[in-house]
C-alpha positions in Angstrom: 13.5 30.8 25.6 15.6 28.3 24.3 13.6 26.3 26.1 10.3 27.5 24.1 13.0 27.1 21.3 13.1 22.7 21.6 9.2 22.8 22.7 8.9 24.2 19.2 10.5 22.6 17.1 9.9 18.9 19.4 6.4 19.5 18.7 6.3 19.9 15.1 8.7 17.5 14.9 6.0 15.1 16.7 4.0 16.3 13.4 5.7 16.5 9.9 6.9 12.7 11.4 2.7 11.8 11.6 2.1 13.5 8.6 4.7 12.0 6.9 4.0 8.3 8.3 -0.6 9.0 7.1 1.4 10.6 3.8 4.0 7.0 3.7 0.7 4.7 4.7 -1.7 5.8 2.1 0.8 6.4 -0.4 1.8 2.7 -0.1 -1.8 1.4 0.5 -2.9 -0.2 -3.3 -6.6 -0.7 -1.9 -8.3 2.9 -2.4 -6.6 2.0 -6.4 -8.4 -1.8 -6.7 -12.1 0.6 -5.4 -11.9 2.6 -8.3 -10.7 0.0 -11.0 -13.7 -1.6 -9.4 -15.8 1.3 -10.1 -14.8 2.7 -13.4 -15.3 -1.1 -14.3 -18.7 -1.1 -13.2 -19.2 1.8 -14.3 -18.3 0.8 -18.6 -20.7 -1.8 -17.5 -24.1 0.9 -17.0 -22.8 2.5 -20.2 -21.0 5.8 -18.2 -18.1 5.5 -19.7 -16.3 4.2 -23.1 -14.4 1.2 -23.5 -11.7 3.4 -24.6 -12.4 6.1 -21.5 -12.0 3.1 -19.7 -9.1 1.4 -21.4 -7.2 4.6 -20.6 -8.2 4.6 -16.5 -7.2 1.0 -16.4 -4.0 1.6 -18.2 -3.6 4.6 -15.4 -3.9 2.8 -12.7 -2.3 -0.4 -13.7 0.5 1.5 -13.8 -0.4 3.1 -9.9 -0.4 -0.1 -9.0 2.9 -1.5 -10.3 4.8 1.8 -8.3 2.6 0.5 -5.7 4.1 -2.7 -5.6 7.7 -1.8 -6.1 8.2 -0.2 -3.1 6.8 -2.5 -1.1 9.6 -5.0 -2.8 12.3 -2.1 -1.2 12.7 0.0 -4.8 13.5 3.4 -3.1 15.7 5.5 -4.0 18.6 6.9 -2.9 18.9 9.2 0.1 17.5 11.9 1.0 16.3 12.3 -3.2 11.6 11.2 -3.1 10.3 11.4 -6.8 5.9 12.2 -5.7 4.1 12.4 -8.7 6.6 14.7 -10.6 7.9 16.6 -7.8 11.4 16.0 -7.1 11.7 16.5 -2.8 15.4 16.4 -1.4 15.1 15.9 2.5 16.8 18.0 5.4 17.5 16.7 8.3 18.3 18.9 10.9 20.5 16.4 13.1 23.2 16.9 10.8 24.4 20.4 11.7 
């Protein structure tokens, strides 16, 4: 039974590690945001978006780009703490028992 439990925990740990790596890659990838900004500029030029809507959208995208740059430069939260779009989470490490 102990072997099955360790295999189950090891498998879950592996999957959660892969998910964390994918989330980290997505959080630090600014190419999608740049594409969204370019698409918004096209919509503005085509008249599908007002200048006010574009300005609000642009401010949001630029703020998110600044956050990505700060993370890439090494400005990170304290160990065990993380903020994701207004949600605070505390990491739990099962090896610290």
